[in-house]
C-alpha positions as CSV (number, residue, x, y, z in Angstrom):
1,X,44.8,-24.3,44.8
2,X,44.5,-26.3,47.9
3,X,41.1,-26.2,49.9
4,X,40.7,-23.4,52.5
5,X,41.1,-24.5,56.2
6,X,37.7,-24.9,58.0
7,X,37.1,-22.2,60.5
8,X,35.8,-23.4,63.7
9,X,33.1,-21.1,65.2
10,X,32.7,-20.4,69.0
11,X,29.2,-21.6,69.8
12,X,28.7,-19.1,72.3
13,X,29.8,-16.2,69.9
14,X,27.3,-18.0,67.1
15,X,24.5,-17.6,69.7
16,X,25.3,-14.2,70.3
17,X,24.9,-13.2,66.6
18,X,21.7,-15.4,66.4
19,X,20.3,-13.1,69.3
20,X,21.5,-10.0,67.3
21,X,20.0,-11.1,64.2
22,X,16.8,-12.2,65.7
23,X,16.2,-8.6,67.2
24,X,17.1,-7.0,64.0
25,X,14.6,-9.2,61.9
26,X,12.0,-8.9,64.4
27,X,12.4,-4.9,63.9
28,X,12.5,-5.4,60.4
29,X,15.8,-3.5,60.3
30,X,18.5,-3.6,57.6
31,X,22.1,-3.5,58.4
32,X,22.3,-0.3,55.9
33,X,19.6,1.5,57.9
34,X,21.3,0.7,61.2
35,X,24.5,2.1,59.8
36,X,22.7,5.2,58.4
37,X,20.5,6.0,61.5
38,X,22.8,4.8,64.2
39,X,26.4,4.8,63.0
40,X,27.0,1.1,63.4
41,X,28.9,0.1,60.4
42,X,27.2,-2.8,58.4
43,X,30.4,-4.7,58.1
44,X,31.1,-4.6,61.8
45,X,27.2,-5.6,62.4
46,X,27.6,-8.6,59.7
47,X,30.7,-9.7,61.8
48,X,29.0,-9.6,65.1
49,X,26.0,-11.6,63.5
50,X,28.3,-14.1,61.8
51,X,30.5,-14.6,64.9
52,X,33.7,-13.4,63.0
53,X,36.9,-11.8,63.9
54,X,35.9,-12.3,67.8
55,X,32.2,-11.7,67.5
56,X,30.2,-9.4,69.8
57,X,31.8,-8.0,72.9
58,X,30.7,-6.0,76.0
59,X,31.3,-2.6,74.3
60,X,29.3,-3.6,71.0
61,X,26.7,-5.1,73.0
62,X,26.1,-1.8,75.0
63,X,26.0,0.1,71.4
64,X,23.3,-2.3,70.1
65,X,21.2,-2.0,73.3
66,X,21.1,1.5,72.7
67,X,19.8,1.0,68.9
68,X,17.2,-1.7,70.1
69,X,16.0,0.8,72.9
70,X,15.4,3.5,70.3
71,X,13.4,1.1,68.0
72,X,11.2,-0.1,71.2
73,X,12.8,-3.0,72.6
74,X,14.7,-3.3,75.8
75,X,17.3,-5.9,76.6
76,X,20.1,-6.5,78.8
77,X,23.9,-7.0,78.1
78,X,23.6,-10.3,80.0
79,X,20.8,-11.4,77.6
80,X,22.4,-10.1,74.6
81,X,26.0,-11.8,75.2
82,X,24.8,-15.0,77.2
83,X,21.1,-15.4,76.7
84,X,20.6,-15.1,80.6
85,X,18.2,-13.1,82.7
86,X,15.1,-11.3,81.8
87,X,14.0,-11.7,78.2
88,X,13.7,-8.6,76.0
89,X,10.7,-6.6,76.5
90,X,8.5,-4.4,74.2
91,X,8.5,-0.7,75.3
92,X,6.4,1.0,72.8
93,X,2.7,1.2,71.4
94,X,1.4,0.8,74.9
95,X,2.7,-2.5,75.5
96,X,5.3,-1.9,78.3
97,X,6.6,-4.9,80.1
98,X,5.3,-7.3,77.4
99,X,7.8,-10.1,76.4
100,X,8.9,-9.6,72.9
101,X,8.2,-12.1,70.2
102,X,11.2,-13.2,68.0
103,X,11.5,-15.5,64.9
104,X,11.1,-19.2,65.8
105,X,15.1,-19.6,65.1
106,X,15.6,-17.9,68.3
107,X,13.8,-20.5,70.4
108,X,14.2,-23.5,68.5
109,X,17.2,-25.1,70.1
110,X,17.5,-27.9,67.9
111,X,17.8,-25.6,64.8
112,X,20.3,-23.6,66.8
113,X,22.6,-26.5,67.1
114,X,22.5,-27.5,63.6
115,X,23.2,-24.0,62.5
116,X,26.0,-23.7,65.0
117,X,27.4,-27.1,63.7
118,X,26.8,-25.8,60.1
119,X,28.9,-22.5,60.7
120,X,31.7,-24.7,62.6
121,X,32.0,-26.9,59.4
122,X,32.1,-24.1,56.7
123,X,34.5,-21.0,56.8
124,X,32.0,-19.0,54.9
125,X,28.8,-20.1,55.8
126,X,25.7,-18.0,55.9
127,X,22.2,-18.4,57.0
128,X,18.9,-16.4,56.7
129,X,15.2,-16.3,57.7
130,X,13.2,-16.3,54.3
131,X,11.5,-12.9,54.4
132,X,9.1,-13.5,51.5
133,X,7.4,-15.7,49.1
134,X,9.4,-15.2,46.2
135,X,10.8,-19.0,46.0
136,X,7.8,-21.0,46.8
137,X,7.3,-23.8,46.1
138,X,10.9,-24.9,47.0
139,X,11.7,-22.2,49.9
140,X,8.7,-20.9,51.8
141,X,8.5,-17.7,53.7
142,X,10.0,-17.9,57.3
143,X,12.1,-20.9,56.5
144,X,15.6,-20.7,57.7
145,X,18.1,-21.5,54.9
146,X,21.9,-21.8,54.8
147,X,24.6,-22.2,52.2
148,X,28.4,-21.4,51.8
149,X,29.2,-18.3,50.2
150,X,31.1,-17.6,46.8
151,X,33.1,-14.3,46.5
152,X,34.4,-12.5,43.2
153,X,34.7,-14.5,40.2
154,X,34.0,-17.7,42.1
155,X,30.3,-16.5,41.9
156,X,29.9,-17.4,38.6
157,X,30.0,-21.1,39.8
158,X,26.5,-20.3,41.7
159,X,24.8,-19.2,38.3
160,X,21.6,-20.9,37.8
161,X,21.3,-21.8,41.5
162,X,19.0,-20.6,44.4
163,X,21.3,-18.5,46.6
164,X,21.4,-16.4,49.7
165,X,22.5,-13.1,48.0
166,X,24.4,-10.4,49.8
167,X,24.6,-7.2,47.6
168,X,27.5,-4.6,47.8
169,X,24.8,-2.3,49.6
170,X,24.3,-5.0,52.2
171,X,21.0,-6.3,51.2
172,X,20.1,-9.9,51.3
173,X,17.9,-11.8,49.1
174,X,17.1,-15.3,48.5
175,X,16.7,-15.7,44.6
176,X,17.9,-17.6,41.7
177,X,21.3,-16.1,40.4
178,X,21.6,-15.4,36.6
179,X,24.3,-13.8,34.7
180,X,23.6,-9.9,34.2
181,X,24.2,-8.0,31.1
182,X,27.7,-6.8,32.0
183,X,30.7,-8.6,33.6
184,X,30.5,-8.8,37.5
185,X,26.9,-7.9,37.3
186,X,24.2,-10.4,38.1
187,X,20.4,-10.6,37.7
188,X,18.4,-11.9,40.7
189,X,15.3,-13.7,39.5
190,X,12.3,-15.4,41.0
191,X,12.0,-18.7,38.7
192,X,8.3,-19.4,39.6
193,X,5.7,-18.0,37.3
194,X,3.0,-17.7,39.9
195,X,5.3,-15.4,42.0
196,X,6.9,-13.4,39.2
197,X,4.3,-10.6,39.3
198,X,4.9,-9.8,43.0
199,X,8.7,-10.4,42.7
200,X,10.1,-9.0,39.5
201,X,13.6,-9.8,38.4
202,X,16.5,-7.4,39.9
203,X,18.6,-6.7,37.1
204,X,22.3,-5.9,37.0
205,X,23.1,-6.0,40.6
206,X,26.7,-5.9,42.0
207,X,27.1,-8.5,44.8
208,X,29.3,-9.2,47.6
209,X,28.5,-12.7,47.9
210,X,26.3,-15.6,46.7
211,X,25.6,-18.8,48.6
212,X,23.7,-21.7,46.9
213,X,21.0,-23.1,49.3
214,X,22.0,-26.3,50.7
215,X,20.1,-26.3,54.0
216,X,16.5,-25.6,54.5
217,X,14.7,-25.9,58.2
218,X,10.9,-24.8,58.8
219,X,10.3,-22.8,61.9
220,X,6.8,-24.1,62.2
221,X,6.2,-26.7,65.0
C-alpha cells in the first residue's frame, strides 16, 4: 500500500482545539465524563480538539462555554474561537473575576507553533500533557508529548514502545505498550521499577489507537 497523503491542518482550528484541551485538562475533565454529564459526544469533542472535520465552530463553542461555566470557568466565544478578548475567569470557590491558570502549553507560543507544524505534517498526529509520573525517568509529569497514531492491527507495530494510548472508552494514557493475553487486547505497563507500585499494569485493554512518542517538550521555563 502507498503512503497516506498528509493532512494539512488549519493553524487557526488547531489553536482552537488547543484552547479546548487546555481548559479540559485544567478542570480535570475526561471526554467520557463530558459525554456522560453534558451530552457532548466524546468523538465530537476529540474532533474539535484535534481540528478534524472542520474543527470547532460557533455552535460547538457555545455548547462548550455552557459546560465550562458549570465547572466554574467563564470564557467568551471570541476567546474560544480566536484567542481574543478577555481571558477565561474563575467563577467559583470565592474567586470571582480571577484569571484562570492553564497548562503551560496554552501560553508557550513556541510550543504551540511546533505542535501546529507537527500536526500539519502527520495525518494522524496526537499530543497530550503527561498527567503523571509513570514514565519517569524518560517522560516527566507536565511535559508535552506527541506521536503518530496506529489503528487496528497496525497497533502491533507499537508493541514495546512508549506510546500515547487511546482506549476504546476514550481514556488517554502514556505507557509502554505490550501484547495482552488475547488477540486485539493490550497491556499498558510502567517499565520503570521505582514507579510500578504507584502505577500498576493495566491488563488486556481494548484500544482505539496507539502512538509511539517521538516528540517531547518541557512546559517549564
